[in-house]
N, C-alpha and C positions, 0 to 999 in steps of 0.2 A: 597533651592529653593526648592517648592513644585511643580514637577510633574501633570499638570492636565489630570484628570481620569476620564471618561465616564462611568456608569453601565449601560452592558446589559444584560441582560436576553437574557440567550441560554439552547437548548435542546442537548443535546451528548450525541449518540449513540455508544458504546461499542460490546463484540462480546453478551455479557450477559445482559447490561444491560442501563436503560438511565436514565443519572442523567439531570435533569432539575433548575436551580441557574445565581447566577447574576456572569458574568463575567467583570474585570476593564479595559480597555482599556485606552490606553493613547490617548489623547485628538485627535484626528478625524485619527485613527489606522482602517486598515480597518478589519474585520473580519479573511481575508486571513493571513497576513502579525501578528496577532498573532495568527495564530495558527504553520505558520512557520518561528520561529521563525531565524534570521543569526548564534546565537549562542548552538550549536550540542548540547552543555551540561547542557543546558536546558531543558533536557528532562522530566516534568512537566508543567503543568503549574495550579494555584491557581482557584478555582469557592465557594462564597460563598454562603450562605443557602439556600445549596443545603439537592437532594430529593431526591431517590437512590430510583429507580424503576427495575424490577424483567421483563426480557422481556418473564418471558414462561409463565407468569398469568399477568403482569400487573399492578401487587403490589406496594405498598410502603414496601421500607424496610428497609429504614432509612434513618427519616430529619438531616444533621448535619451545625455547620453555616460554616467549614472548610474543604476542598478538595481539593486536591492535584491530577489532571489527569496524565497518561501517555499521551501524543498526541500519539505516537506510538500504539498505541492501538483503539484512535477513527475511528469508520469508516464513520461517518455523526453527522454533529456540524452545526446549522441554527439558528441563534436569532431567540426571537418569539414576535411576535406582540407587537407592542408599548405599546399598550394600557394592554397587560395581562401581569400576576404578576407569 
């Protein structure tokens, strides 16, 4: 049985970094529910096609196909506009 997912572009801010990439939500899942999972053992969430920027100088540090983000370190997260990549 497959789970229907929705790919959404997001921007995530950590203390020193801004990460732009794609998260994969379950069908009709809200962003808040994605971040605040009931299972606290899941301290990280996956992101694909991520670009990592320094907040000090807005410099692109790296582009990676996959990254795992520590939920506790996220200071701000929001969806990109639907027409932005």
